[in-house]
C-alpha positions as CSV (number, residue, x, y, z in Angstrom):
1,M,-27.5,-66.6,-12.4
2,N,-30.1,-66.4,-9.3
3,L,-33.7,-65.3,-9.7
4,K,-33.1,-61.6,-8.6
5,E,-30.6,-61.3,-11.5
6,V,-33.3,-62.8,-13.9
7,V,-35.8,-60.4,-12.8
8,G,-33.3,-57.8,-12.8
9,I,-32.0,-58.3,-16.5
10,N,-35.6,-58.7,-17.6
11,L,-37.0,-55.5,-16.0
12,K,-34.2,-53.7,-17.7
13,Y,-34.8,-55.3,-21.0
14,Y,-38.6,-54.8,-21.2
15,R,-38.2,-50.8,-19.9
16,Y,-35.5,-50.4,-22.5
17,Q,-37.8,-51.3,-25.0
18,S,-40.8,-49.1,-23.9
19,G,-38.2,-46.3,-24.8
20,L,-38.3,-44.9,-21.0
21,S,-35.4,-44.0,-18.6
22,Q,-35.3,-45.6,-15.2
23,E,-36.4,-42.2,-13.8
24,K,-39.5,-41.6,-15.8
25,F,-40.8,-45.2,-15.6
26,Y,-40.6,-46.0,-11.9
27,T,-41.7,-42.8,-10.8
28,N,-44.9,-43.2,-13.1
29,L,-45.2,-46.3,-11.4
30,E,-44.9,-44.4,-7.8
31,L,-41.6,-46.8,-7.2
32,N,-38.2,-45.1,-6.2
33,P,-35.8,-45.1,-9.2
34,K,-32.6,-45.4,-7.2
35,Y,-33.9,-48.5,-5.6
36,M,-35.2,-49.8,-8.6
37,A,-31.6,-49.6,-10.4
38,C,-30.7,-52.0,-7.4
39,I,-33.5,-54.2,-8.6
40,E,-32.3,-54.1,-12.3
41,R,-28.8,-54.9,-10.9
42,G,-30.1,-57.9,-9.2
43,E,-28.6,-56.4,-6.0
44,E,-32.4,-56.3,-4.0
45,N,-35.4,-58.2,-3.9
46,I,-38.7,-57.0,-5.7
47,T,-42.2,-57.7,-4.3
48,I,-44.5,-60.0,-6.4
49,D,-47.1,-57.1,-5.9
50,H,-44.3,-54.8,-7.8
51,I,-43.7,-57.7,-10.5
52,E,-47.3,-57.8,-11.4
53,E,-47.7,-53.9,-11.4
54,I,-44.7,-53.6,-13.7
55,A,-45.8,-56.2,-16.0
56,E,-49.0,-54.8,-16.6
57,K,-47.7,-51.5,-17.4
58,L,-45.3,-53.3,-19.9
59,G,-48.1,-55.2,-21.2
60,I,-46.1,-58.5,-20.7
61,S,-46.7,-61.1,-18.4
62,T,-45.3,-61.9,-14.9
63,H,-44.1,-65.2,-16.4
64,E,-42.1,-63.0,-18.9
65,L,-40.2,-61.2,-15.9
66,I,-39.3,-64.2,-13.7
67,T,-38.1,-66.5,-16.7
68,Y,-34.4,-66.5,-17.6
69,N,-33.9,-65.7,-21.6
70,E,-30.3,-65.7,-23.1
71,E,-31.4,-62.8,-25.5
72,H,-32.0,-60.5,-22.6
73,V,-29.0,-61.3,-21.3
74,I,-27.0,-60.6,-24.4
75,H,-28.8,-57.2,-24.8
76,K,-28.1,-56.2,-21.3
77,R,-24.5,-56.8,-21.6
78,R,-24.7,-54.6,-24.8
79,I,-26.0,-52.0,-22.9
80,D,-23.6,-52.0,-20.2
81,E,-20.7,-52.0,-22.7
82,K,-21.9,-48.9,-24.6
83,V,-22.4,-46.9,-21.2
84,K,-19.0,-47.8,-20.3
85,V,-17.6,-46.4,-23.3
86,N,-19.5,-43.5,-23.2
87,S,-18.7,-42.6,-19.7
């Protein structure tokens, strides 16, 4: 797993914990939700400035966004499975 994937998984995990949709959360930060969806999937790079801004908004450290966490990976898989079932 590369750093882009780790950051994406952590972003999705913490945003999901905040109870906000991608649209609502990222629009409030004046970030493009479609672009941020690519970030959450580990397909695009994110700037350090945005990592800091998002971490602050979520009330977590930047370290938590860039550090691999197996619990977050498992959580993402569960969410992805629910989405597939409901589609």
